[in-house]
C-alpha positions in Angstrom: 318.4 -34.1 220.6 316.3 -36.7 222.3 314.8 -36.0 225.8 317.2 -38.6 227.3 320.2 -36.6 226.0 319.2 -33.3 227.6 321.7 -31.9 230.0 324.6 -34.2 228.9 327.6 -32.9 227.2 327.9 -33.4 223.4 331.2 -35.2 224.1 329.6 -37.7 226.5 326.7 -38.3 224.2 329.1 -39.0 221.4 331.2 -41.4 223.5 328.1 -43.3 224.6 327.0 -43.7 221.0 330.3 -45.2 220.0 330.4 -47.4 223.1 327.0 -48.8 222.3 328.3 -50.3 219.0 331.0 -52.6 220.4 330.2 -56.3 220.4 331.0 -57.2 224.0 330.4 -54.4 226.5 331.2 -54.3 230.3 329.4 -51.6 232.4 331.2 -51.4 235.8 329.7 -49.2 238.5 330.5 -48.0 241.9 327.4 -48.1 244.2 327.5 -45.4 246.9 327.5 -41.9 245.5 327.1 -43.3 242.0 323.9 -45.3 241.8 322.8 -44.5 245.4 322.9 -41.2 247.3 325.3 -41.1 250.3 323.5 -41.8 253.5 324.5 -41.9 257.2 323.6 -45.5 257.7 325.3 -47.5 254.8 322.9 -50.4 255.2 320.0 -48.1 254.3 321.5 -47.1 251.0 319.6 -48.0 247.9 320.0 -47.1 244.3 317.6 -44.4 243.1 314.7 -46.0 241.1 316.0 -44.5 237.8 319.4 -46.0 238.3 318.0 -49.4 239.3 315.8 -49.4 236.2 318.7 -48.4 233.9 320.9 -51.2 235.2 318.1 -53.7 234.7 317.7 -52.4 231.1 321.4 -53.0 230.4 321.3 -56.5 231.9 318.6 -57.4 229.5 320.7 -56.6 226.5 322.8 -59.2 224.6 326.6 -59.3 225.0 326.3 -56.8 227.8 327.6 -57.5 231.3 327.1 -55.3 234.3 329.3 -55.3 237.4 329.2 -53.4 240.7 332.7 -52.6 242.0 332.5 -51.4 245.6 334.4 -50.8 248.8 331.6 -52.4 250.7 332.0 -56.0 251.9 330.3 -58.4 249.4 327.5 -59.4 251.8 326.6 -55.7 252.3 326.7 -55.0 248.6 324.4 -58.0 247.9 322.0 -56.7 250.6 321.6 -53.2 249.3 321.6 -53.7 245.5 318.7 -56.1 244.9 319.9 -57.1 241.4 319.6 -60.4 239.5 322.3 -63.1 240.0 323.8 -62.4 236.6 325.1 -59.1 237.9 328.8 -59.4 238.7 329.8 -58.2 242.1 333.1 -57.0 243.5 333.4 -56.1 247.2 336.1 -54.8 249.4 337.8 -53.0 246.5 338.4 -56.3 244.8 339.2 -58.6 247.7 335.8 -60.3 247.3 334.3 -61.2 244.0 331.1 -62.9 242.9 331.2 -63.9 239.3 329.1 -66.6 237.5 330.3 -69.4 239.8 329.7 -69.7 243.5 333.3 -71.0 243.8 334.7 -67.5 243.3 335.5 -66.3 246.8 338.3 -65.1 249.0 339.9 -66.9 251.9 342.5 -65.4 254.3 345.5 -67.5 255.3 346.4 -68.0 259.0 348.9 -65.1 259.0 346.4 -62.7 257.5 343.7 -63.9 260.1 346.2 -63.1 262.9 346.9 -59.7 261.5 343.2 -58.9 261.2 342.8 -59.7 264.9 345.6 -57.3 265.8 344.0 -54.6 263.6 340.6 -55.2 265.3 342.1 -54.5 268.7 344.0 -51.4 267.6 341.2 -49.8 265.6 338.5 -50.9 268.1 340.3 -48.8 270.8 340.4 -45.8 268.5 336.7 -46.0 267.6 335.8 -46.4 271.3 337.7 -43.2 272.1 335.6 -40.8 270.0 331.9 -40.1 269.8 330.1 -41.1 266.6 333.2 -43.0 265.3 332.5 -46.6 264.5 334.3 -49.6 263.0 332.9 -51.7 260.1 334.3 -55.2 259.8 335.5 -56.3 256.3 336.9 -59.6 255.2 340.5 -58.5 255.2 340.3 -55.6 257.6 338.2 -52.7 258.8 336.7 -49.4 257.9 336.8 -46.6 260.4 333.7 -44.4 259.8 333.6 -40.8 260.9 330.7 -39.4 258.9 328.6 -38.5 262.0 331.6 -37.3 264.1 332.6 -33.6 264.5 335.2 -32.4 262.0 337.8 -32.2 264.9 337.0 -35.7 266.1 337.1 -37.1 262.6 340.5 -35.6 261.9 342.0 -36.7 265.1 340.5 -40.2 264.9 342.1 -40.6 261.4 345.5 -39.5 262.6 345.5 -41.7 265.7 344.2 -44.7 263.7 346.9 -44.3 261.1 349.7 -43.9 263.7 348.5 -46.8 265.9 347.8 -49.3 263.1 351.1 -48.6 261.3 353.0 -48.9 264.6 351.6 -52.4 265.1 351.5 -53.8 261.5 353.7 -53.4 258.5 352.5 -53.4 254.8 348.9 -52.4 255.5 346.8 -51.3 252.6 345.2 -48.0 253.7 342.6 -46.1 251.7 341.1 -42.8 252.5 337.5 -42.1 251.3 334.7 -39.8 252.1 334.6 -39.7 255.9 336.1 -43.2 256.1 339.6 -44.7 256.5 340.0 -48.3 255.4 342.7 -50.7 256.5 343.3 -54.1 254.9 345.9 -56.8 255.4 345.6 -57.7 251.7 346.3 -55.3 248.9 344.1 -54.9 245.9 342.5 -51.9 244.1 339.4 -51.2 242.1 341.7 -50.9 239.1 342.9 -54.4 239.5 339.4 -55.6 240.0 338.3 -53.9 236.8 341.1 -55.4 234.8 340.1 -58.8 236.1 336.5 -58.2 235.0 337.6 -57.0 231.6 339.4 -60.3 231.0 336.7 -62.4 232.5 333.9 -60.9 230.3 336.1 -60.6 227.2 334.9 -57.1 226.9 335.8 -55.0 223.8 335.1 -51.8 225.8 334.2 -50.7 229.3 332.2 -48.0 230.9 333.2 -47.3 234.5 331.4 -44.9 236.7 332.4 -43.9 240.3 332.5 -41.0 242.7 335.2 -41.6 245.2 339.0 -41.3 245.5 339.3 -45.1 245.2 337.5 -45.1 241.9 340.5 -43.2 240.4 342.4 -46.5 240.4 339.7 -47.9 238.0 339.7 -44.8 235.8 343.5 -45.2 235.5 343.1 -48.6 233.8 340.7 -47.4 231.1 341.8 -47.5 227.5 341.1 -45.0 224.7 338.0 -46.7 223.5 336.5 -47.0 227.1 334.4 -44.3 228.9 335.1 -43.0 232.4 332.4 -41.2 234.2 332.9 -39.3 237.5 329.8 -38.8 239.6 329.9 -35.6 241.7 332.7 -33.2 242.6 336.4 -33.7 243.3 339.5 -34.1 241.2 339.4 -36.9 238.7 341.2 -38.3 235.7 337.9 -39.5 234.2 337.1 -37.9 230.8 333.5 -37.1 231.7 331.6 -35.9 234.8 328.0 -35.6 235.9 326.5 -34.1 239.1 325.3 -37.3 240.8 323.3 -40.5 240.7 320.3 -39.1 238.8 322.5 -38.1 235.9 324.5 -41.4 236.1 321.1 -43.1 235.7 320.4 -40.9 232.7 323.7 -41.9 231.1 323.0 -45.6 231.7 319.5 -45.4 230.3 320.8 -43.6 227.2 323.5 -46.2 226.7 320.9 -48.9 226.9 318.7 -47.0 224.4 321.6 -46.7 222.0 322.8 -50.3 222.4 319.3 -51.6 222.0 319.0 -49.8 218.7 322.4 -51.2 217.5 321.7 -54.9 218.0 322.5 -55.6 214.4 326.0 -54.4 214.9 326.7 -56.7 217.9 
């Protein structure tokens, strides 16, 4: 066993070895909690150096595309990742997307813009009513953050926000994550985003890694020859799990090592 394999399960190492042999590979990754540790201020999040280096190593390989699939707004994702332009970016759970053309973008229609305005008023009042609860603007809605609030205030803020928002607007897309409740007037999931990326890159196989509840939508789309990697604790349908970003970085570096050694098969 090489040093880079230490601590990883035999099943995961075997799956990576097989994955490295496919002709066209897509590596799709959540950011927060997967490449970067969770922090109180989202704009201060950065991938750990090992993860950043591993991603760069994968980007340098032929027939290998890397995508970040995040709940963050696209502008925020661009600001915290510091990766080359050839990295594919998906923000707001698939509502925003940056592929190889600058024309790939999202625009709300007039009805959606009006609904976002209503949502802003409703959720803004909720955020103002509780200490350490704040609202993050997103292209098609808002995220209500409660990470710094007390457990009681967090729970009550979530309940009030759900009740008030649903009373004012029908057909909202609502997602619950780690200390955050997201509301969107346009429905999409990380699973739908991953399927779009699979088709766009003509990938023969996919590795997807994520840590949050919203990543389960992506894991659900994976096929038998793909690899799903859960970062951290919590229920998951992913076939493999590692403790956190440091081990995700180890997995990515090992995949790059294997794939670099299999160039004759690509």
